[in-house]
C-alpha positions as CSV (number, residue, x, y, z in Angstrom):
1,M,85.2,71.4,120.5
2,F,85.1,74.2,117.9
3,P,84.4,77.9,118.8
4,S,80.9,79.1,117.8
5,Q,82.5,81.3,115.1
6,A,83.4,78.2,113.2
7,A,79.8,77.0,113.0
8,P,79.1,78.3,109.4
9,A,82.3,76.8,108.0
10,L,81.8,73.5,109.9
11,F,78.2,73.3,108.7
12,G,79.4,73.9,105.1
13,L,82.1,71.2,105.5
14,I,79.7,68.6,106.7
15,L,76.9,69.4,104.3
16,S,79.2,69.5,101.3
17,G,80.8,66.3,102.3
18,L,77.6,64.4,102.7
19,M,75.9,65.8,99.6
20,S,79.0,65.2,97.4
21,L,79.3,61.7,98.8
22,L,75.7,60.9,97.9
23,V,75.7,62.5,94.5
24,S,79.1,61.1,93.4
25,G,78.0,57.6,94.5
26,I,74.8,57.8,92.4
27,S,76.7,59.3,89.4
28,T,79.5,56.7,89.6
29,Y,76.9,53.9,89.8
30,R,75.0,55.4,86.8
31,A,78.3,55.7,84.8
32,V,79.9,52.3,85.5
33,G,77.5,50.2,87.6
34,F,78.6,48.1,90.5
35,V,81.9,46.9,88.8
36,E,85.0,45.7,90.5
37,G,86.8,48.7,91.9
38,Y,83.6,50.7,92.3
39,A,84.5,51.9,95.8
40,G,87.8,53.3,94.5
41,L,86.1,55.0,91.6
42,W,83.5,56.5,94.0
43,A,86.1,57.7,96.5
44,G,88.0,59.4,93.7
45,A,84.9,61.1,92.4
46,W,83.8,62.1,95.9
47,L,87.1,63.7,96.8
48,T,87.1,65.7,93.6
49,A,83.5,66.7,94.1
50,W,84.1,67.7,97.7
51,L,87.0,69.9,96.8
52,V,84.6,71.9,94.6
53,A,81.5,71.6,96.7
54,F,83.0,73.0,100.0
55,P,84.0,76.4,98.7
56,V,80.9,76.6,96.6
57,V,78.7,76.0,99.7
58,L,80.6,78.7,101.6
59,V,79.8,81.2,98.9
60,V,76.3,80.1,98.0
61,A,74.9,79.5,101.5
62,P,74.6,83.2,102.4
63,L,72.8,83.8,99.1
64,A,70.4,81.0,99.7
65,R,69.7,82.3,103.2
66,R,68.9,85.7,101.7
67,A,66.7,84.2,99.1
68,V,64.8,82.2,101.7
69,G,64.4,85.4,103.8
70,L,62.7,87.0,100.8
71,L,60.4,84.1,100.2
72,V,59.0,83.5,103.7
73,E,56.6,85.7,105.6
74,K,58.0,87.9,108.3
75,R,56.6,87.5,111.8
76,P,54.6,90.6,113.0
């Protein structure tokens, strides 16, 4: 188990991993199709994307939360 202080980083790790997996899979398919070696190409693209996505999520998530806070109505 992780301490509760790790929740934001763990959330960012999981979210960025899943999103980069999905997007890199679609992008790899669009670029080369289901060719021999597709899984290896996808894995390489995914790892590269995840290395970028994780730190970006950690930086952007607080900004997105703040933007959402400005766009939703406050409870009385």
